[in-house]
C-alpha positions as CSV (number, residue, x, y, z in Angstrom):
1,M,-19.5,-15.4,9.9
2,R,-16.1,-13.8,9.9
3,I,-13.9,-14.1,6.8
4,L,-10.3,-12.9,6.9
5,S,-8.1,-12.3,3.8
6,W,-4.4,-11.6,3.9
7,N,-1.7,-11.3,1.2
8,V,1.2,-12.7,3.2
9,N,4.0,-12.1,0.6
10,G,5.5,-15.5,1.1
11,L,4.0,-18.0,3.6
12,R,7.2,-19.5,4.9
13,A,8.8,-16.2,5.9
14,W,5.5,-14.8,7.1
15,S,4.8,-17.7,9.4
16,K,8.1,-17.1,11.3
17,K,7.2,-13.5,12.2
18,P,5.8,-12.7,15.6
19,S,2.1,-13.1,16.1
20,T,1.1,-13.9,12.5
21,L,-0.1,-17.4,13.1
22,S,-1.8,-16.6,16.4
23,F,-3.7,-13.7,14.7
24,V,-5.1,-15.8,11.8
25,S,-5.8,-18.7,14.1
26,H,-8.0,-16.6,16.5
27,K,-11.1,-18.5,17.3
28,D,-13.4,-15.8,16.0
29,F,-12.2,-16.2,12.4
30,D,-14.4,-18.8,10.6
31,I,-12.5,-18.7,7.3
32,V,-9.1,-17.4,6.4
33,C,-8.0,-16.7,2.8
34,I,-4.3,-16.4,2.2
35,N,-2.8,-14.8,-1.0
36,E,0.7,-15.1,-2.4
37,T,1.8,-18.1,-0.5
38,R,4.7,-18.7,-2.9
39,I,4.8,-22.4,-2.2
40,D,4.7,-25.3,-4.6
41,S,2.7,-28.5,-4.2
42,S,5.6,-30.3,-2.4
43,L,5.3,-27.9,0.5
44,V,1.5,-28.1,1.0
45,N,1.5,-30.7,3.7
46,Q,4.1,-28.7,5.7
47,A,2.1,-25.5,5.2
48,S,-1.1,-27.2,6.2
49,S,0.4,-28.3,9.5
50,L,0.8,-24.6,10.5
51,F,-3.0,-24.3,10.9
52,P,-4.2,-27.2,13.1
53,D,-7.2,-25.2,14.2
54,F,-8.7,-25.3,10.7
55,P,-10.0,-28.8,9.7
56,Y,-10.7,-27.8,6.1
57,K,-7.7,-26.6,4.1
58,Y,-7.4,-26.0,0.4
59,F,-4.3,-24.9,-1.5
60,S,-3.7,-23.9,-5.1
61,C,-0.1,-23.6,-6.2
62,S,1.5,-22.1,-9.3
63,N,3.4,-24.2,-11.7
64,K,6.1,-21.6,-11.4
65,K,8.2,-22.2,-8.3
66,G,8.1,-19.5,-5.6
67,Y,5.3,-17.6,-7.3
68,A,1.7,-16.7,-6.6
69,G,-0.3,-19.3,-4.7
70,V,-3.5,-19.1,-2.7
71,A,-5.1,-21.0,0.2
72,I,-8.4,-21.1,2.1
73,L,-8.6,-22.3,5.7
74,S,-12.0,-23.0,7.1
75,R,-13.7,-24.2,10.3
76,I,-16.9,-24.7,8.4
77,E,-17.1,-27.6,6.0
78,P,-17.9,-26.5,2.5
79,I,-20.3,-28.4,0.2
80,C,-17.5,-28.7,-2.3
81,Q,-14.5,-27.1,-3.9
82,D,-15.2,-25.7,-7.4
83,T,-12.4,-27.0,-9.5
84,S,-13.4,-25.2,-12.7
85,S,-11.1,-22.3,-11.8
86,E,-8.2,-24.6,-12.7
87,L,-9.6,-24.8,-16.2
88,F,-10.0,-21.0,-16.4
89,F,-6.6,-20.1,-15.0
90,N,-4.3,-23.0,-16.0
91,N,-3.2,-24.0,-12.5
92,N,-1.5,-20.7,-11.9
93,G,-2.2,-20.5,-8.1
94,R,-4.5,-17.5,-8.2
95,V,-8.1,-18.6,-7.5
96,I,-9.9,-21.0,-5.1
97,T,-13.7,-21.3,-4.9
98,L,-15.6,-23.0,-2.2
99,E,-19.4,-23.6,-2.2
100,F,-21.3,-23.1,1.1
101,E,-24.9,-23.3,1.9
102,K,-25.8,-19.7,1.1
103,F,-23.0,-18.5,-1.1
104,F,-19.9,-19.2,-3.1
105,L,-16.6,-17.9,-1.7
106,V,-14.0,-16.9,-4.3
107,S,-10.6,-16.1,-3.0
108,S,-8.3,-14.5,-5.6
109,Y,-4.8,-13.1,-6.1
110,F,-4.7,-10.9,-9.2
111,P,-1.6,-10.4,-11.3
112,N,0.1,-7.0,-11.0
113,S,0.7,-5.0,-14.1
114,G,3.2,-2.9,-12.2
115,G,2.0,0.2,-14.1
116,N,4.0,-1.2,-17.0
117,D,2.4,-0.6,-20.4
118,E,3.9,-3.9,-21.6
119,F,1.9,-5.9,-19.1
120,I,-1.4,-3.9,-19.1
121,D,-3.0,-5.8,-22.0
122,S,-2.2,-9.2,-20.5
123,K,-3.5,-8.0,-17.2
124,M,-6.7,-6.9,-18.9
125,K,-7.1,-10.3,-20.6
126,W,-6.7,-11.9,-17.2
127,D,-9.4,-9.6,-15.7
128,E,-11.8,-10.5,-18.6
129,D,-11.2,-14.2,-18.1
130,F,-11.9,-13.7,-14.4
131,R,-15.2,-11.9,-15.1
132,N,-16.3,-14.8,-17.3
133,Y,-15.4,-17.2,-14.5
134,L,-17.5,-15.1,-12.1
135,K,-20.4,-15.1,-14.5
136,E,-20.3,-18.9,-14.5
137,I,-20.3,-19.0,-10.7
138,M,-23.2,-16.5,-10.5
139,S,-25.2,-18.5,-13.0
140,K,-25.4,-21.3,-10.4
141,G,-28.1,-19.5,-8.4
142,K,-26.3,-18.5,-5.2
143,E,-24.8,-15.2,-4.0
144,V,-21.0,-14.7,-4.4
145,V,-18.5,-13.4,-1.8
146,W,-15.3,-12.6,-3.6
147,I,-12.3,-11.5,-1.5
148,G,-8.5,-11.1,-2.0
149,D,-5.7,-9.0,-3.5
150,L,-7.1,-7.5,-6.7
151,N,-3.9,-5.4,-7.4
152,I,-6.0,-2.5,-8.6
153,V,-7.4,0.7,-7.1
154,S,-11.0,1.7,-7.6
155,G,-10.6,5.5,-7.4
156,E,-8.6,8.4,-6.0
157,L,-9.6,7.6,-2.4
158,D,-7.7,4.4,-2.6
159,Y,-4.2,5.6,-3.0
160,F,-2.1,8.2,-1.3
161,Q,-1.0,11.2,-3.3
162,A,1.5,13.7,-2.0
163,K,0.7,17.3,-2.8
164,G,2.0,18.3,-6.2
165,K,2.7,14.7,-7.2
166,K,0.0,13.1,-9.3
167,V,-0.1,9.3,-9.2
168,K,-0.8,7.9,-12.6
169,I,-3.3,5.1,-12.6
170,D,-3.9,3.4,-16.0
171,D,-7.4,4.1,-17.2
172,K,-7.8,0.6,-18.5
173,E,-7.3,-0.8,-14.9
174,L,-9.9,1.7,-13.5
175,Q,-12.3,0.7,-16.3
176,S,-11.7,-3.0,-15.6
177,F,-12.7,-2.5,-11.9
178,R,-15.9,-0.7,-13.0
179,K,-16.8,-3.7,-15.2
180,F,-16.8,-5.8,-12.1
181,V,-19.2,-3.4,-10.5
182,E,-21.4,-3.5,-13.6
183,L,-21.4,-7.3,-13.4
184,G,-23.2,-7.0,-10.0
185,F,-20.5,-6.7,-7.4
186,V,-20.3,-4.2,-4.5
187,D,-17.1,-3.1,-2.8
188,S,-18.2,-3.7,0.8
189,F,-15.6,-1.4,2.4
190,R,-16.4,1.6,0.2
191,H,-20.1,0.9,0.5
192,L,-19.8,1.2,4.3
193,N,-17.1,3.9,4.3
194,P,-17.8,6.2,1.4
195,N,-15.1,8.8,2.3
196,L,-12.6,6.9,4.5
197,K,-9.0,6.8,3.4
198,K,-7.5,3.5,4.6
199,Y,-5.0,1.4,2.7
200,T,-4.0,-2.3,2.5
201,W,-0.6,-2.2,0.9
202,F,2.5,-0.2,1.8
203,S,5.8,-0.3,0.0
204,N,8.6,-2.1,1.9
205,K,11.0,0.4,0.4
206,F,9.6,3.1,2.6
207,P,8.7,1.8,6.1
208,Q,7.5,5.2,7.3
209,N,4.7,5.1,4.8
210,R,2.8,2.6,6.8
211,I,3.2,4.7,10.0
212,N,2.0,7.8,8.0
213,N,-0.8,6.0,6.2
214,K,0.7,6.5,2.8
215,G,-0.4,3.4,0.8
216,W,-2.8,1.9,-1.7
217,R,-6.0,0.0,-1.1
218,I,-5.8,-3.0,-3.4
219,D,-7.3,-5.8,-1.3
220,Y,-11.1,-6.0,-1.4
221,A,-14.1,-7.9,-0.1
222,M,-16.7,-7.8,-2.9
223,V,-20.2,-9.2,-2.7
224,T,-23.1,-9.6,-5.1
225,D,-26.0,-7.2,-4.7
226,G,-28.1,-9.9,-3.1
227,A,-25.5,-10.6,-0.4
228,L,-25.2,-6.9,0.6
229,P,-27.8,-7.2,3.4
230,W,-25.6,-9.8,5.0
231,V,-22.7,-7.4,5.4
232,D,-22.2,-6.2,9.0
233,M,-18.7,-5.0,8.8
234,S,-15.9,-4.7,6.3
235,L,-12.6,-4.0,8.1
236,I,-9.0,-3.2,7.4
237,H,-6.6,-4.3,10.2
238,E,-4.0,-1.7,9.6
239,N,-2.2,-2.4,12.9
240,I,-1.5,-6.0,12.2
241,L,2.1,-6.5,10.9
242,G,3.7,-9.4,9.1
243,S,3.5,-8.5,5.5
244,D,3.5,-5.5,3.1
245,H,-0.3,-6.0,3.0
246,T,-2.7,-5.6,5.9
247,P,-5.4,-8.2,6.6
248,I,-8.9,-7.4,5.6
249,E,-12.0,-8.8,7.2
250,L,-15.6,-9.3,6.1
251,V,-18.3,-9.9,8.8
252,L,-21.5,-11.5,7.6
253,S,-24.8,-11.9,9.4
254,F,-27.4,-14.2,7.8
255,S,-30.3,-13.1,10.0
256,S,-30.8,-10.0,7.7
């Protein structure tokens, strides 16, 4: 099973760029998770029509127009869509969960503190609510695959630092990521690539940064410990353009 996740930084603009739709619609992708669609519920039917190759399509839109928004496209019929995320997150277009035979798939788009002290505490509250939500999903007895834009780095390998210029990452955010690990989740990319410096986000203000691999890794494919034997590959498609984020991919094999 191949699961793709991509923060598209606005679905309507993204879909008009060369090759974006053909890439995500490639027959080898079984499931595609899209973050930051920025569409409201009135545009869901129009957005859904962009993906005729996926019979199962799910959208969660923010009540705030032009903001957040997530979607999951699937060629595989899920058992159900878990709607409890709406209760946890007040319809803010940041979480969709589908249940499949062997696991729950959680696609998420985390809020960004922007390194601003004013927003750190509210971001930490959101992270804590999300951990409580994950605990509820985990209590149902299946493994969990959690993928998306977490808007956080897990350590110094995950952001570019120019010589003599120390990047300041808030300790609260690093501690929050560690709490997800303590909950029982494994960062699949770092597990398979313990020393590799690859990034998933590059500032649009500095286009050369992408060419020179100067970015941040803030998009993750996380799995519960019991799902780790299923992980064949965890990839970053750094050469695929269309957003300030790169797509990431998780390849699972259930024969393990």
